[in-house]
N, CA, C, O and the ligand as a Tripos MOL2 file, in Angstrom:
@<TRIPOS>MOLECULE
protein
  289   287    73     0     0
PROTEIN
NO_CHARGES

@<TRIPOS>ATOM
      1 N          29.3780  260.5220  105.3730 N.3       1 MET1
      2 CA         30.3010  261.6800  105.3310 C.3       1 MET1
      3 C          31.7380  261.2220  105.4670 C.2       1 MET1
      4 O          32.1650  260.7650  106.5260 O.2       1 MET1
      5 N          32.4440  261.3470  104.4210 N.am      2 THR2
      6 CA         33.8580  260.9850  104.4970 C.3       2 THR2
      7 C          34.6940  262.2020  104.1130 C.2       2 THR2
      8 O          34.8080  262.5830  102.9480 O.2       2 THR2
      9 N          35.2360  262.7530  105.0980 N.am      3 GLU3
     10 CA         36.0310  263.9540  104.8590 C.3       3 GLU3
     11 C          37.4950  263.6750  105.1450 C.2       3 GLU3
     12 O          37.8760  263.3150  106.2590 O.2       3 GLU3
     13 N          38.2850  263.8460  104.1360 N.am      4 THR4
     14 CA         39.7150  263.5890  104.3250 C.3       4 THR4
     15 C          40.3930  264.8470  104.8260 C.2       4 THR4
     16 O          40.5280  265.8490  104.1230 O.2       4 THR4
     17 N          40.7980  264.7480  106.0290 N.am      5 LYS5
     18 CA         41.4570  265.9020  106.6230 C.3       5 LYS5
     19 C          42.9260  265.5780  106.8580 C.2       5 LYS5
     20 O          43.2660  264.8120  107.7600 O.2       5 LYS5
     21 N          43.7710  266.1500  106.0600 N.am      6 PRO6
     22 CA         45.2020  265.8520  106.2100 C.3       6 PRO6
     23 C          45.7350  266.3380  107.5490 C.2       6 PRO6
     24 O          45.5850  267.4970  107.9340 O.2       6 PRO6
     25 N          46.3480  265.4170  108.2190 N.am      7 LYS7
     26 CA         46.9210  265.7810  109.5150 C.3       7 LYS7
     27 C          48.1430  266.6760  109.3200 C.2       7 LYS7
     28 O          48.9730  266.4640  108.4360 O.2       7 LYS7
     29 N          48.2090  267.6530  110.1590 N.am      8 ALA8
     30 CA         49.3380  268.5740  110.0710 C.3       8 ALA8
     31 C          50.6150  267.8780  110.4910 C.2       8 ALA8
     32 O          50.7980  267.5350  111.6580 O.2       8 ALA8
     33 N          51.4780  267.6790  109.5410 N.am      9 SER9
     34 CA         52.7440  267.0300  109.8720 C.3       9 SER9
     35 C          53.8930  267.9680  109.5480 C.2       9 SER9
     36 O          54.6070  267.8080  108.5590 O.2       9 SER9
     37 N          54.0360  268.9220  110.3970 N.am     10 GLY10
     38 CA         55.0980  269.8960  110.1570 C.3      10 GLY10
     39 C          54.7150  271.2200  110.7970 C.2      10 GLY10
     40 O          53.7000  271.3250  111.4870 O.2      10 GLY10
     41 N          55.5220  272.1990  110.5630 N.am     11 GLY11
     42 CA         55.2380  273.4970  111.1550 C.3      11 GLY11
     43 C          54.7320  274.4650  110.1110 C.2      11 GLY11
     44 O          55.4140  275.4250  109.7490 O.2      11 GLY11
     45 N          53.5480  274.2080  109.6390 N.am     12 ASP12
     46 CA         53.0150  275.0810  108.5980 C.3      12 ASP12
     47 C          51.9370  275.9800  109.1910 C.2      12 ASP12
     48 O          50.7740  275.5950  109.3160 O.2      12 ASP12
     49 N          52.3390  277.1340  109.5340 N.am     13 LYS13
     50 CA         51.3780  278.0460  110.1400 C.3      13 LYS13
     51 C          50.6880  278.8690  109.0690 C.2      13 LYS13
     52 O          51.3270  279.5320  108.2520 O.2      13 LYS13
     53 N          49.3840  278.8070  109.0970 N.am     14 LYS14
     54 CA         48.6290  279.5700  108.1190 C.3      14 LYS14
     55 C          47.9690  280.7980  108.7430 C.2      14 LYS14
     56 O          47.4850  281.6910  108.0480 O.2      14 LYS14
     57 N          47.9660  280.8130  110.0310 N.am     15 ALA15
     58 CA         47.2520  281.8910  110.7210 C.3      15 ALA15
     59 C          47.9130  283.2360  110.4790 C.2      15 ALA15
     60 O          47.2430  284.2580  110.3260 O.2      15 ALA15
     61 N          49.2250  283.2170  110.4470 N.am     16 ALA16
     62 CA         49.9300  284.4810  110.2960 C.3      16 ALA16
     63 C          49.8040  284.9830  108.8740 C.2      16 ALA16
     64 O          50.2800  284.3480  107.9330 O.2      16 ALA16
     65 N          49.1690  286.1110  108.7270 N.am     17 SER17
     66 CA         49.0280  286.7140  107.4140 C.3      17 SER17
     67 C          49.7740  288.0310  107.3880 C.2      17 SER17
     68 O          49.3180  289.0380  107.9300 O.2      17 SER17
     69 N          50.9000  288.0040  106.7640 N.am     18 GLY18
     70 CA         51.8030  289.1480  106.6440 C.3      18 GLY18
     71 C          51.3980  290.4470  107.3130 C.2      18 GLY18
     72 O          51.2810  291.4810  106.6550 O.2      18 GLY18
     73 N          51.1890  290.3980  108.5930 N.am     19 LYS19
     74 CA         50.8330  291.6460  109.2660 C.3      19 LYS19
     75 C          52.0910  292.3440  109.7260 C.2      19 LYS19
     76 O          53.0150  291.7370  110.2660 O.2      19 LYS19
     77 N          52.0900  293.6360  109.4950 N.am     20 LYS20
     78 CA         53.2340  294.3960  109.9410 C.3      20 LYS20
     79 C          53.1670  294.5660  111.4470 C.2      20 LYS20
     80 O          52.1020  294.7740  112.0270 O.2      20 LYS20
     81 N          54.3060  294.4730  112.0440 N.am     21 LYS21
     82 CA         54.2920  294.6590  113.4840 C.3      21 LYS21
     83 C          54.2700  296.1430  113.8250 C.2      21 LYS21
     84 O          54.7530  296.9950  113.0780 O.2      21 LYS21
     85 N          53.7120  296.3990  114.9380 N.am     22 GLY22
     86 CA         53.5470  297.7860  115.3350 C.3      22 GLY22
     87 C          52.1960  297.9520  115.9870 C.2      22 GLY22
     88 O          51.6700  297.0320  116.6140 O.2      22 GLY22
     89 N          51.6520  299.1150  115.8350 N.am     23 LYS23
     90 CA         50.3480  299.3610  116.4380 C.3      23 LYS23
     91 C          49.2670  298.6290  115.6680 C.2      23 LYS23
     92 O          49.3520  298.4460  114.4540 O.2      23 LYS23
     93 N          48.2850  298.2290  116.3810 N.am     24 LEU24
     94 CA         47.1320  297.6510  115.7190 C.3      24 LEU24
     95 C          46.3010  298.7770  115.1260 C.2      24 LEU24
     96 O          46.6020  299.9570  115.3100 O.2      24 LEU24
     97 N          45.2690  298.4000  114.4230 N.am     25 ALA25
     98 CA         44.4370  299.4090  113.7750 C.3      25 ALA25
     99 C          43.5360  300.0830  114.7990 C.2      25 ALA25
    100 O          42.3110  300.0770  114.6790 O.2      25 ALA25
    101 N          44.1560  300.6470  115.7800 N.am     26 SER26
    102 CA         43.3750  301.3020  116.8120 C.3      26 SER26
    103 C          42.9640  302.6950  116.3810 C.2      26 SER26
    104 O          41.9200  303.2060  116.7850 O.2      26 SER26
    105 N          43.7920  303.2940  115.5640 N.am     27 SER27
    106 CA         43.4500  304.6160  115.0690 C.3      27 SER27
    107 C          42.6930  304.4980  113.7620 C.2      27 SER27
    108 O          42.6060  303.4220  113.1710 O.2      27 SER27
    109 N          42.1580  305.5970  113.3300 N.am     28 VAL28
    110 CA         41.3830  305.5720  112.0940 C.3      28 VAL28
    111 C          42.2550  305.8750  110.8970 C.2      28 VAL28
    112 O          41.7740  305.9620  109.7670 O.2      28 VAL28
    113 N          43.5230  306.0320  111.1500 N.am     29 TYR29
    114 CA         44.4300  306.3270  110.0570 C.3      29 TYR29
    115 C          45.2570  305.0980  109.7160 C.2      29 TYR29
    116 O          45.8400  304.4530  110.5870 O.2      29 TYR29
    117 N          45.2930  304.8000  108.4540 N.am     30 THR30
    118 CA         46.0980  303.6790  108.0040 C.3      30 THR30
    119 C          47.0600  304.1740  106.9350 C.2      30 THR30
    120 O          46.6450  304.6020  105.8580 O.2      30 THR30
    121 N          48.3090  304.1130  107.2360 N.am     31 ILE31
    122 CA         49.2860  304.5950  106.2760 C.3      31 ILE31
    123 C          49.9120  303.4090  105.5630 C.2      31 ILE31
    124 O          50.5610  302.5580  106.1710 O.2      31 ILE31
    125 N          49.7000  303.3830  104.2690 N.am     32 SER32
    126 CA         50.2810  302.2970  103.4900 C.3      32 SER32
    127 C          51.1080  302.9080  102.3670 C.2      32 SER32
    128 O          50.5730  303.4020  101.3740 O.2      32 SER32
    129 N          52.3890  302.8650  102.5430 N.am     33 GLY33
    130 CA         53.2580  303.4580  101.5340 C.3      33 GLY33
    131 C          53.1540  304.9670  101.5800 C.2      33 GLY33
    132 O          53.4230  305.5930  102.6050 O.2      33 GLY33
    133 N          52.7660  305.5350  100.4710 N.am     34 GLU34
    134 CA         52.6730  306.9800  100.4150 C.3      34 GLU34
    135 C          51.2280  307.4570  100.5100 C.2      34 GLU34
    136 O          50.9470  308.6540  100.4620 O.2      34 GLU34
    137 N          50.3340  306.5090  100.6430 N.am     35 LYS35
    138 CA         48.9240  306.8710  100.7160 C.3      35 LYS35
    139 C          48.4170  306.7390  102.1410 C.2      35 LYS35
    140 O          48.8280  305.8600  102.8980 O.2      35 LYS35
    141 N          47.5350  307.6170  102.4670 N.am     36 ILE36
    142 CA         46.9430  307.5700  103.7990 C.3      36 ILE36
    143 C          45.4420  307.3100  103.6560 C.2      36 ILE36
    144 O          44.6990  308.0900  103.0590 O.2      36 ILE36
    145 N          45.0450  306.2140  104.2150 N.am     37 THR37
    146 CA         43.6380  305.8790  104.1580 C.3      37 THR37
    147 C          42.9730  306.2840  105.4650 C.2      37 THR37
    148 O          43.3790  305.8650  106.5490 O.2      37 THR37
    149 N          41.9690  307.0870  105.3360 N.am     38 ARG38
    150 CA         41.2870  307.5450  106.5340 C.3      38 ARG38
    151 C          40.0310  306.7280  106.8040 C.2      38 ARG38
    152 O          39.3810  306.2140  105.8940 O.2      38 ARG38
    153 N          39.7280  306.6330  108.0470 N.am     39 LYS39
    154 CA         38.4900  305.9710  108.4750 C.3      39 LYS39
    155 C          38.4080  304.5170  108.0330 C.2      39 LYS39
    156 O          37.3210  303.9490  107.9240 O.2      39 LYS39
    157 N          39.5470  303.9320  107.7850 N.am     40 ASN40
    158 CA         39.5590  302.5220  107.3960 C.3      40 ASN40
    159 C          38.5930  302.2240  106.2710 C.2      40 ASN40
    160 O          37.8950  301.2100  106.3060 O.2      40 ASN40
    161 N          38.5430  303.0560  105.3130 N.am     41 ARG41
    162 CA         37.6100  302.8450  104.2150 C.3      41 ARG41
    163 C          38.0680  301.6620  103.3830 C.2      41 ARG41
    164 O          39.1550  301.6670  102.8060 O.2      41 ARG41
    165 N          37.2440  300.6840  103.3360 N.am     42 SER42
    166 CA         37.6070  299.4890  102.5820 C.3      42 SER42
    167 C          36.6990  299.3520  101.3750 C.2      42 SER42
    168 O          35.6350  299.9660  101.3020 O.2      42 SER42
    169 N          37.1280  298.5590  100.4600 N.am     43 CYS43
    170 CA         36.3830  298.4030   99.2190 C.3      43 CYS43
    171 C          35.1510  297.5180   99.4440 C.2      43 CYS43
    172 O          35.2630  296.4140   99.9770 O.2      43 CYS43
    173 N          33.9920  298.0060   99.0370 N.am     44 PRO44
    174 CA         32.7730  297.2070   99.2070 C.3      44 PRO44
    175 C          32.7270  296.0120   98.2800 C.2      44 PRO44
    176 O          31.9400  295.0860   98.4760 O.2      44 PRO44
    177 N          33.5560  296.0400   97.2960 N.am     45 LYS45
    178 CA         33.5560  294.9240   96.3420 C.3      45 LYS45
    179 C          34.5900  293.8680   96.7040 C.2      45 LYS45
    180 O          34.3420  292.6640   96.6290 O.2      45 LYS45
    181 N          35.7350  294.3560   97.0940 N.am     46 CYS46
    182 CA         36.8240  293.4110   97.3740 C.3      46 CYS46
    183 C          36.7650  292.8710   98.7950 C.2      46 CYS46
    184 O          37.3350  291.8220   99.0930 O.2      46 CYS46
    185 N          36.0780  293.5880   99.6630 N.am     47 GLY47
    186 CA         35.9920  293.1130  101.0250 C.3      47 GLY47
    187 C          36.6960  294.0460  101.9850 C.2      47 GLY47
    188 O          37.3940  294.9730  101.5750 O.2      47 GLY47
    189 N          36.5050  293.7900  103.2630 N.am     48 PRO48
    190 CA         37.0290  294.6860  104.2950 C.3      48 PRO48
    191 C          38.5400  294.6560  104.4160 C.2      48 PRO48
    192 O          39.1260  295.5160  105.0730 O.2      48 PRO48
    193 N          39.1680  293.6930  103.7990 N.am     49 SER49
    194 CA         40.6190  293.6020  103.9300 C.3      49 SER49
    195 C          41.3320  294.4390  102.8860 C.2      49 SER49
    196 O          42.5430  294.6470  102.9570 O.2      49 SER49
    197 N          40.5610  294.9190  101.9110 N.am     50 ILE50
    198 CA         41.1470  295.7360  100.8630 C.3      50 ILE50
    199 C          40.8180  297.1920  101.1340 C.2      50 ILE50
    200 O          39.6580  297.6010  101.0940 O.2      50 ILE50
    201 N          41.8350  297.9520  101.4050 N.am     51 PHE51
    202 CA         41.6220  299.3650  101.6820 C.3      51 PHE51
    203 C          41.7560  300.1770  100.4050 C.2      51 PHE51
    204 O          42.4140  299.7900   99.4400 O.2      51 PHE51
    205 N          41.0990  301.3170  100.4550 N.am     52 MET52
    206 CA         41.0820  302.1400   99.2630 C.3      52 MET52
    207 C          42.0140  303.3280   99.4150 C.2      52 MET52
    208 O          42.2150  303.8510  100.5110 O.2      52 MET52
    209 N          42.5760  303.7420   98.2920 N.am     53 GLY53
    210 CA         43.4910  304.8690   98.3000 C.3      53 GLY53
    211 C          42.7110  306.1740   98.3270 C.2      53 GLY53
    212 O          41.7160  306.3320   97.6190 O.2      53 GLY53
    213 N          43.1760  307.1100   99.1550 N.am     54 VAL54
    214 CA         42.4730  308.3770   99.2780 C.3      54 VAL54
    215 C          43.0910  309.4030   98.3420 C.2      54 VAL54
    216 O          44.3000  309.6330   98.3580 O.2      54 VAL54
    217 N          42.2590  310.0030   97.5430 N.am     55 HIS55
    218 CA         42.7010  311.0660   96.6570 C.3      55 HIS55
    219 C          42.0510  312.3730   97.0940 C.2      55 HIS55
    220 O          41.4400  312.4500   98.1590 O.2      55 HIS55
    221 N          42.1880  313.3840   96.2700 N.am     56 ALA56
    222 CA         41.7190  314.7100   96.6480 C.3      56 ALA56
    223 C          40.2560  314.6990   97.0730 C.2      56 ALA56
    224 O          39.9110  315.1590   98.1620 O.2      56 ALA56
    225 N          39.4160  314.1790   96.2170 N.am     57 ASN57
    226 CA         37.9870  314.1950   96.5300 C.3      57 ASN57
    227 C          37.3320  312.8450   96.3050 C.2      57 ASN57
    228 O          36.1210  312.7440   96.1100 O.2      57 ASN57
    229 N          38.1390  311.8380   96.3360 N.am     58 ARG58
    230 CA         37.5740  310.5120   96.0980 C.3      58 ARG58
    231 C          38.4950  309.4430   96.6610 C.2      58 ARG58
    232 O          39.6700  309.6840   96.9380 O.2      58 ARG58
    233 N          37.9460  308.3000   96.8160 N.am     59 VAL59
    234 CA         38.7490  307.1520   97.2170 C.3      59 VAL59
    235 C          38.6400  306.1090   96.1230 C.2      59 VAL59
    236 O          37.5890  305.9360   95.5060 O.2      59 VAL59
    237 N          39.7190  305.4350   95.9000 N.am     60 MET60
    238 CA         39.7140  304.4600   94.8210 C.3      60 MET60
    239 C          40.3760  303.1640   95.2680 C.2      60 MET60
    240 O          41.4110  303.1590   95.9350 O.2      60 MET60
    241 N          39.7460  302.0820   94.8800 N.am     61 CYS61
    242 CA         40.3100  300.7820   95.1780 C.3      61 CYS61
    243 C          41.3890  300.4710   94.1440 C.2      61 CYS61
    244 O          41.1510  300.5450   92.9390 O.2      61 CYS61
    245 N          42.5460  300.1320   94.6190 N.am     62 GLY62
    246 CA         43.6310  299.8470   93.6980 C.3      62 GLY62
    247 C          43.5330  298.4690   93.0920 C.2      62 GLY62
    248 O          44.3340  298.0910   92.2360 O.2      62 GLY62
    249 N          42.5520  297.7260   93.5390 N.am     63 LYS63
    250 CA         42.4410  296.3530   93.0480 C.3      63 LYS63
    251 C          41.4100  296.2420   91.9400 C.2      63 LYS63
    252 O          41.6830  295.6930   90.8730 O.2      63 LYS63
    253 N          40.2130  296.7730   92.2080 N.am     64 CYS64
    254 CA         39.1510  296.6420   91.2050 C.3      64 CYS64
    255 C          38.7740  297.9950   90.6080 C.2      64 CYS64
    256 O          37.8470  298.1030   89.8050 O.2      64 CYS64
    257 N          39.5070  299.0130   91.0160 N.am     65 ARG65
    258 CA         39.2870  300.3620   90.4730 C.3      65 ARG65
    259 C          37.9190  300.9350   90.8310 C.2      65 ARG65
    260 O          37.3810  301.7850   90.1220 O.2      65 ARG65
    261 N          37.3940  300.4770   91.8900 N.am     66 TYR66
    262 CA         36.1280  301.0350   92.3430 C.3      66 TYR66
    263 C          36.3840  302.4230   92.9100 C.2      66 TYR66
    264 O          37.2870  302.6200   93.7240 O.2      66 TYR66
    265 N          35.5710  303.3890   92.4670 N.am     67 VAL67
    266 CA         35.7700  304.7660   92.8950 C.3      67 VAL67
    267 C          34.5580  305.2420   93.6830 C.2      67 VAL67
    268 O          33.4080  305.0330   93.2960 O.2      67 VAL67
    269 N          34.8520  305.8760   94.7770 N.am     68 GLU68
    270 CA         33.7750  306.4340   95.5810 C.3      68 GLU68
    271 C          34.1270  307.8700   95.8900 C.2      68 GLU68
    272 O          35.1950  308.1620   96.4290 O.2      68 GLU68
    273 N          33.2170  308.7660   95.5430 N.am     69 PHE69
    274 CA         33.5030  310.1810   95.7260 C.3      69 PHE69
    275 C          33.1870  310.6160   97.1480 C.2      69 PHE69
    276 O          32.2290  310.1630   97.7730 O.2      69 PHE69
    277 N          34.0200  311.4990   97.6190 N.am     70 ILE70
    278 CA         33.8260  311.9960   98.9750 C.3      70 ILE70
    279 C          33.0230  313.2820   98.9280 C.2      70 ILE70
    280 O          33.4010  314.2470   98.2630 O.2      70 ILE70
    281 N          31.9280  313.2780   99.6330 N.am     71 LYS71
    282 CA         31.1050  314.4730   99.6780 C.3      71 LYS71
    283 C          31.4280  315.2750  100.9260 C.2      71 LYS71
    284 O          31.6340  314.7380  102.0140 O.2      71 LYS71
    285 N          31.4630  316.5630  100.7200 N.am     72 LYS72
    286 CA         31.7580  317.4100  101.8660 C.3      72 LYS72
    287 C          30.5790  318.3200  102.1770 C.2      72 LYS72
    288 O          30.6420  319.1120  103.1180 O.2      72 LYS72
    289 ZN         38.0170  296.7670   95.1510 Zn       73 ZN73
@<TRIPOS>BOND
     1     1     2 1
     2     2     3 1
     3     3     4 2
     4     3     5 am
     5     5     6 1
     6     6     7 1
     7     7     8 2
     8     7     9 am
     9     9    10 1
    10    10    11 1
    11    11    12 2
    12    11    13 am
    13    13    14 1
    14    14    15 1
    15    15    16 2
    16    15    17 am
    17    17    18 1
    18    18    19 1
    19    19    20 2
    20    19    21 am
    21    21    22 1
    22    22    23 1
    23    23    24 2
    24    23    25 am
    25    25    26 1
    26    26    27 1
    27    27    28 2
    28    27    29 am
    29    29    30 1
    30    30    31 1
    31    31    32 2
    32    31    33 am
    33    33    34 1
    34    34    35 1
    35    35    36 2
    36    35    37 am
    37    37    38 1
    38    38    39 1
    39    39    40 2
    40    39    41 am
    41    41    42 1
    42    42    43 1
    43    43    44 2
    44    43    45 am
    45    45    46 1
    46    46    47 1
    47    47    48 2
    48    47    49 am
    49    49    50 1
    50    50    51 1
    51    51    52 2
    52    51    53 am
    53    53    54 1
    54    54    55 1
    55    55    56 2
    56    55    57 am
    57    57    58 1
    58    58    59 1
    59    59    60 2
    60    59    61 am
    61    61    62 1
    62    62    63 1
    63    63    64 2
    64    63    65 am
    65    65    66 1
    66    66    67 1
    67    67    68 2
    68    67    69 am
    69    69    70 1
    70    70    71 1
    71    71    72 2
    72    71    73 am
    73    73    74 1
    74    74    75 1
    75    75    76 2
    76    75    77 am
    77    77    78 1
    78    78    79 1
    79    79    80 2
    80    79    81 am
    81    81    82 1
    82    82    83 1
    83    83    84 2
    84    83    85 am
    85    85    86 1
    86    86    87 1
    87    87    88 2
    88    87    89 am
    89    89    90 1
    90    90    91 1
    91    91    92 2
    92    91    93 am
    93    93    94 1
    94    94    95 1
    95    95    96 2
    96    95    97 am
    97    97    98 1
    98    98    99 1
    99    99   100 2
   100    99   101 am
   101   101   102 1
   102   102   103 1
   103   103   104 2
   104   103   105 am
   105   105   106 1
   106   106   107 1
   107   107   108 2
   108   107   109 am
   109   109   110 1
   110   110   111 1
   111   111   112 2
   112   111   113 am
   113   113   114 1
   114   114   115 1
   115   115   116 2
   116   115   117 am
   117   117   118 1
   118   118   119 1
   119   119   120 2
   120   119   121 am
   121   121   122 1
   122   122   123 1
   123   123   124 2
   124   123   125 am
   125   125   126 1
   126   126   127 1
   127   127   128 2
   128   127   129 am
   129   129   130 1
   130   130   131 1
   131   131   132 2
   132   131   133 am
   133   133   134 1
   134   134   135 1
   135   135   136 2
   136   135   137 am
   137   137   138 1
   138   138   139 1
   139   139   140 2
   140   139   141 am
   141   141   142 1
   142   142   143 1
   143   143   144 2
   144   143   145 am
   145   145   146 1
   146   146   147 1
   147   147   148 2
   148   147   149 am
   149   149   150 1
   150   150   151 1
   151   151   152 2
   152   151   153 am
   153   153   154 1
   154   154   155 1
   155   155   156 2
   156   155   157 am
   157   157   158 1
   158   158   159 1
   159   159   160 2
   160   159   161 am
   161   161   162 1
   162   162   163 1
   163   163   164 2
   164   163   165 am
   165   165   166 1
   166   166   167 1
   167   167   168 2
   168   167   169 am
   169   169   170 1
   170   170   171 1
   171   171   172 2
   172   171   173 am
   173   173   174 1
   174   174   175 1
   175   175   176 2
   176   175   177 am
   177   177   178 1
   178   178   179 1
   179   179   180 2
   180   179   181 am
   181   181   182 1
   182   182   183 1
   183   183   184 2
   184   183   185 am
   185   185   186 1
   186   186   187 1
   187   187   188 2
   188   187   189 am
   189   189   190 1
   190   190   191 1
   191   191   192 2
   192   191   193 am
   193   193   194 1
   194   194   195 1
   195   195   196 2
   196   195   197 am
   197   197   198 1
   198   198   199 1
   199   199   200 2
   200   199   201 am
   201   201   202 1
   202   202   203 1
   203   203   204 2
   204   203   205 am
   205   205   206 1
   206   206   207 1
   207   207   208 2
   208   207   209 am
   209   209   210 1
   210   210   211 1
   211   211   212 2
   212   211   213 am
   213   213   214 1
   214   214   215 1
   215   215   216 2
   216   215   217 am
   217   217   218 1
   218   218   219 1
   219   219   220 2
   220   219   221 am
   221   221   222 1
   222   222   223 1
   223   223   224 2
   224   223   225 am
   225   225   226 1
   226   226   227 1
   227   227   228 2
   228   227   229 am
   229   229   230 1
   230   230   231 1
   231   231   232 2
   232   231   233 am
   233   233   234 1
   234   234   235 1
   235   235   236 2
   236   235   237 am
   237   237   238 1
   238   238   239 1
   239   239   240 2
   240   239   241 am
   241   241   242 1
   242   242   243 1
   243   243   244 2
   244   243   245 am
   245   245   246 1
   246   246   247 1
   247   247   248 2
   248   247   249 am
   249   249   250 1
   250   250   251 1
   251   251   252 2
   252   251   253 am
   253   253   254 1
   254   254   255 1
   255   255   256 2
   256   255   257 am
   257   257   258 1
   258   258   259 1
   259   259   260 2
   260   259   261 am
   261   261   262 1
   262   262   263 1
   263   263   264 2
   264   263   265 am
   265   265   266 1
   266   266   267 1
   267   267   268 2
   268   267   269 am
   269   269   270 1
   270   270   271 1
   271   271   272 2
   272   271   273 am
   273   273   274 1
   274   274   275 1
   275   275   276 2
   276   275   277 am
   277   277   278 1
   278   278   279 1
   279   279   280 2
   280   279   281 am
   281   281   282 1
   282   282   283 1
   283   283   284 2
   284   283   285 am
   285   285   286 1
   286   286   287 1
   287   287   288 2
@<TRIPOS>SUBSTRUCTURE
     1 MET1         2 RESIDUE 1 A MET
     2 THR2         6 RESIDUE 1 A THR
     3 GLU3        10 RESIDUE 1 A GLU
     4 THR4        14 RESIDUE 1 A THR
     5 LYS5        18 RESIDUE 1 A LYS
     6 PRO6        22 RESIDUE 1 A PRO
     7 LYS7        26 RESIDUE 1 A LYS
     8 ALA8        30 RESIDUE 1 A ALA
     9 SER9        34 RESIDUE 1 A SER
    10 GLY10       38 RESIDUE 1 A GLY
    11 GLY11       42 RESIDUE 1 A GLY
    12 ASP12       46 RESIDUE 1 A ASP
    13 LYS13       50 RESIDUE 1 A LYS
    14 LYS14       54 RESIDUE 1 A LYS
    15 ALA15       58 RESIDUE 1 A ALA
    16 ALA16       62 RESIDUE 1 A ALA
    17 SER17       66 RESIDUE 1 A SER
    18 GLY18       70 RESIDUE 1 A GLY
    19 LYS19       74 RESIDUE 1 A LYS
    20 LYS20       78 RESIDUE 1 A LYS
    21 LYS21       82 RESIDUE 1 A LYS
    22 GLY22       86 RESIDUE 1 A GLY
    23 LYS23       90 RESIDUE 1 A LYS
    24 LEU24       94 RESIDUE 1 A LEU
    25 ALA25       98 RESIDUE 1 A ALA
    26 SER26      102 RESIDUE 1 A SER
    27 SER27      106 RESIDUE 1 A SER
    28 VAL28      110 RESIDUE 1 A VAL
    29 TYR29      114 RESIDUE 1 A TYR
    30 THR30      118 RESIDUE 1 A THR
    31 ILE31      122 RESIDUE 1 A ILE
    32 SER32      126 RESIDUE 1 A SER
    33 GLY33      130 RESIDUE 1 A GLY
    34 GLU34      134 RESIDUE 1 A GLU
    35 LYS35      138 RESIDUE 1 A LYS
    36 ILE36      142 RESIDUE 1 A ILE
    37 THR37      146 RESIDUE 1 A THR
    38 ARG38      150 RESIDUE 1 A ARG
    39 LYS39      154 RESIDUE 1 A LYS
    40 ASN40      158 RESIDUE 1 A ASN
    41 ARG41      162 RESIDUE 1 A ARG
    42 SER42      166 RESIDUE 1 A SER
    43 CYS43      170 RESIDUE 1 A CYS
    44 PRO44      174 RESIDUE 1 A PRO
    45 LYS45      178 RESIDUE 1 A LYS
    46 CYS46      182 RESIDUE 1 A CYS
    47 GLY47      186 RESIDUE 1 A GLY
    48 PRO48      190 RESIDUE 1 A PRO
    49 SER49      194 RESIDUE 1 A SER
    50 ILE50      198 RESIDUE 1 A ILE
    51 PHE51      202 RESIDUE 1 A PHE
    52 MET52      206 RESIDUE 1 A MET
    53 GLY53      210 RESIDUE 1 A GLY
    54 VAL54      214 RESIDUE 1 A VAL
    55 HIS55      218 RESIDUE 1 A HIS
    56 ALA56      222 RESIDUE 1 A ALA
    57 ASN57      226 RESIDUE 1 A ASN
    58 ARG58      230 RESIDUE 1 A ARG
    59 VAL59      234 RESIDUE 1 A VAL
    60 MET60      238 RESIDUE 1 A MET
    61 CYS61      242 RESIDUE 1 A CYS
    62 GLY62      246 RESIDUE 1 A GLY
    63 LYS63      250 RESIDUE 1 A LYS
    64 CYS64      254 RESIDUE 1 A CYS
    65 ARG65      258 RESIDUE 1 A ARG
    66 TYR66      262 RESIDUE 1 A TYR
    67 VAL67      266 RESIDUE 1 A VAL
    68 GLU68      270 RESIDUE 1 A GLU
    69 PHE69      274 RESIDUE 1 A PHE
    70 ILE70      278 RESIDUE 1 A ILE
    71 LYS71      282 RESIDUE 1 A LYS
    72 LYS72      286 RESIDUE 1 A LYS
    73 ZN73       289 GROUP 0 **** ****
């Protein structure tokens, strides 16, 4: 097993991923721009980090266009 692991020679932080400062996702409401995503609904295709836009009766992923209808 020969694994070349480059030693970190500098201040390159990868852990920080453009998170906005403020409250954590403690509430079930996520406001991103002009859209409000409820219940942290994320795209089942893109992964939990991709949230879906809430429309009148459906939610849609802005990345892969996956649509899920909301039943009432
Ligand atoms: Zn998606």
